[in-house]
N, C-alpha and C positions, 0 to 999 in steps of 0.2 A: 679143518676149514678146507674147503678145496682153493688153491691155488690157480691161476693161469699164467704163462710164460711169455709174453709179447716182444717181440723185437728184444730179446734178453733181459727184459725187466719183470720182475716178479711183480704181479700184482695182485692186491688182497681182491677176493673175492666176494667183498659186500657189496658190490653193485647187482651181482648177477642174483645176490639173495633177495634183496629187496626187487629185483626183477621180477622173483618168482612170488613174493610177496602181493605184490599188484597184481598180476595175473589170477592170486586166488581170490582178489574183491573183486574181480570182473571190470564194474565201469571207473576204473581208475582214471587220473589225469594222465593225456596221453604224453604230455612235455618230460612227466617222471619219468615214465618208459623207455621213453627216448634220449634220456639225459645218463637212463642207464647204462643202455648200450653204447653210448658216447663214451661213457668214463672208463669202458674198457678199450675201447679204441685209443683213447687219449688218455692214459694212467696219471698224469698231472693235474686234469681236469678236476675244480673245485666244484662241485655239485650246488653248494648256496650260491656261489658266485653267478654261477650261469643261472639260476633261477633268478636272480637280480639283474642281470642282465636283459632278461626276458622281460622282469616287471618293467624296466625302462624302456624296452621297446613298446612296449604297449603302452606306456604314460605318452611318448611321442605319438601314438597312431589313435589315441581317446579323439575320436571326431564324431560329430554329430549323425552321422547317415553311416552307413555300411560302404557304400559306394567312394565316399571320402575317406574311410578307414583305409578301405584295400589300395586309393590310391597315394595315401599317404605310405603303406609298407612296401609296396612294387614301384612305384615312380618316384615319389620325394626320397625316400630310404634307400633306395635299389636294389630291393631284393629281385633276384632275376634266376630264370633257369640257367643252370650249366650245360651249355649246351656246346662249349669247346672240348667241355674234360666231362663227361657225363660220368662215366665209370671210376671218377677219382672216388673212394672210399668216403672221405672226406666229406662228400656230398650228403652221405647218411647218417653222419654225427649233428646232431642237433647244435653243439656248442660251436663246432666250426660254420655251420649255417650261417650263424647268428655273427660270427665273426667276418668272415669272408662274402656274407650277404649273398649267397649262391648256394643251389642244393637241385635235388631230383625232386619231381612231382611230390613224393609221399614227405619227403622232409619238410619242404615249404610248406607241404598242407597240414601237418603236425603245429609247423611254427604257427602259420596262417587260426587253428583251430585254438592255441592257447593264447594269442591275441586276442582273439575273438571274445573267449571265456572271460578277460579282464575288461574289456572293452564294453560289453555289453550285447555281442552280437553271437548267436548260437551257428555254428558251422559242423558239418557232421561228414565223416571221409565217405566216398563213395570210391571202391574198388571194380573201375571200368578196368577190364583187361587191357596191362598194355598201358595203361595212363591213369594216376589215381587222380579224383576229381574230387574238389567239396561242393555240399549243396546247403544254401541257406535254409535251418529249420524252421523258420517262422515265414520263408516262400517257398516252398520244398518246389516249383517250379524253374527255380533259379540255382543252376550251377555255377563254379568258380573252377577256372584254370588257372592253378597259382603257377605253373610253369609258364604260361603266358603272361606272366603279368596281371593276374587275377583278373583276366578276360571272362565276362560273364557268358554263360552258353543256357539255353533251353533242351529240353531233350531231344529235339530234332537235331541239335548242334553239337549236342553229345554223339550223337549215333553217326552222324559225319566224318566226326573226329576219330571215332571208333574203325570207320573203315577207311580214314586216311592212315592211321597207324598201322593197321594189318594189312593195306593194299587191297581190300575189298576182297579178301579171299574167305573170309571167315563171318558167318550170320550175326545178326546184332538180337540181341535178347531182353527187353524193360528190364529184366531182373538183374543187368548188369547196372543198374543205375540205382539199386536197392543201398541204402547205410548199411556200412559195416561194421562189425565189433568191433571194440578197442585191441582184443588180444589176435585177431586178424590185422592189424593194420602193423601191430610188431611185430608179426610173423613176417608180412609182407618186406619191413624196413629190412629184416635180419636174412630173407632169402634173397634179397640183392647185395646184401655182406657176401652171404654164400656162394653167390655166382662169381664176385668178384674174385674174393680168396683164393677158389677153386682153380679157378683161368690162372690166376697168377702163383699157385702151389704156395700158395703164404699159407702153409699149416697151421702157425702159431697163432695168427690170426684167427683161420679156420675153425679151429678147436672151441675158441670160447664163442665164437657165432650158432656154432652148432649145440653146443652146449645150453644155452639161451633158446634154439629154437626148440630142442626136448621138450622145454617146459612149457611150450604152445601147443594148443588143442589140434588138433588135425594135420600134424606134422608127418610126412610120409615116412613109414617105418624103415624104409631102407636110409635113410638119412643116422638111424643109430649105430645102424653097419656102418655106416660112413666115417662115423665118430669112436667108434672102438677100433678101426683101422689107423684114423689117427692120433688117437692116446697110443696108438702102437707105434708109430712111427715118433712120437714127441718121446717115448721111453716111458710112457705111464703104464707098464704093462698090466698091473694088478688091478687098475681100473679099468683096461680093455676088457681084462679075464671075466671082471664081475660085470661088464655090460653083454659080452658075449652069451654068457650063462645065463642071466636074464632074459636075452633074447631066446636060446634054445628053450626054455622054460615054456613059450609061446609060440616058437615054430610049429610047424606041420612037416612031415615027411624027410624029404631030404635036407630043407632048410635046418630042422633042428639039427643032423649029423653035421651040416657045416659049421653052424655056431659053435658045436663043443670042440670040435677041431679046432677053429681060431681060438677057443677061450683054453684047452691045452696048448698050445702053441704061444700065446701070451703068457701063461705062467712059467712055462719053457724057458721062457728069455727073461724071467727074472731072475735065475740064478747066475 
């Protein structure tokens, strides 16, 4: 069984195995995938207890209308976007989002989708570049900015938000407002963590993040090389060698030779 070492602790990779099983099912419960990620970032997390906490939140948000439900979650209960410390990795862990009542657009979005499923409201993720949104599946002209306290937007408002975020330097396309698959949402959550841990050179946590991203479809191939290099940095030379050898089998021209050299180097360091 694979293990990851996070902050000097050995963590059983059962959450990673469950994460892979969820991706294999396709249309899985988003909160389960998010809690698998959180379990690797918070080794002491109790999965069942966090699902219970989510159920309890949903009970508090069980209101006769969508707008009342959103008001309860974001106004009465105080969930909000973390503008003060956006790049705190805890903003991407669903257990921490529930505990601290703050997060980033995608984690607050996953929370809202999960609460909606429990209270009779169907929301779907919208992968607007730079800012994750939700859409009401039963009222598809209505979009929700969970980072802004559950503010309601129409398509024009989403376009204006996009231009605000990008500084007006990029063109908007209506396809930006199309719902995204659950696997893409998980990939995006992990992408945020990848950027944070790469910036801080936290290789222990970056390793498991990349391991999970390798399970997602459409992840850039260069991340497999990055993971192999981190495996070496972490002293997992056999795994690095096997990863580089696999990359060499599918690479072309100079890349094949490069991966073979890296595999040889990794095996040499096992001695």
